[in-house]
C-alpha positions, 0 to 999 in steps of 0.5 A, a space after each residue: 500500500 502506498 502513502 496516498 491510499 493510507 491518507 498520509 499524503 495529499 492526493 494530486 487531483 490535477 495539474 496545469 501543464 506548461 505551455 508551448 512544450 513543443 518549442 521548448 523540446 525543439 530548443 532543447 534538442 537543438 542545444 543538445 545537438 549543437 553541443 554534441 556536434 561541437 564535441 564530435 568536430 573537436 574530437 573530444 569523447 562525450 562524457 561528464 563535461 558534455 553532460 554538464 554543458 548540456 544541462 547548463 544551456 538547457 537550464 538557461 533556455 528554460 529560464 528564457 522560455 519562462 521569462 518570455 511566457 511571463 512577458 507575453 502573459 503580462 502583455 495580454 493582461 495589459 492589452 485587455 485592461 486597456 481595451 476595458 478602459 477604452 470601452 468604459 470611457 466610450 460608454 461613459 461619454 455616451 451616457 454623458 451626452 444623453 444625460 446632457 441632452 435630457 437636461 437641456 430639453 428640460 432646462 431650455 424649452 427652445 432646445 426641446 422644441 428644436 430637437 423634437 422636430 425633423 428638418 425637411 426641404 420644401 420649395 427649396 427652403 429648409 423647414 422644421 416640422 414636428 416628428 411623426 409619432 409611431 
């Protein structure tokens, strides 16, 4: 019996896999291939030094990938925030215009009379006629 079945440890219910694993694997394979190629061309037998170099560069590439993914995520979040702010500002501006229009109709009777009419052209002259109620 394992520790998890006895209730001693916490059971793993799920995990979130890392993103973009194929490009990480491709970069890792390129690093290993480059190091191996250099050792072969120099005539050095592969051993502990080659393994240490591969591990060193693999860790560096992993850090670079992590930093890149973090920056991309931050950029997406910032872009989303800016979009939300822009939409909010547009809605606020629209509400302010409608509010100002309603206040003006109540405050200034001539404005209300003008705004509740349609502009028509009869006999070459511009005239205001009452709007037709549907």
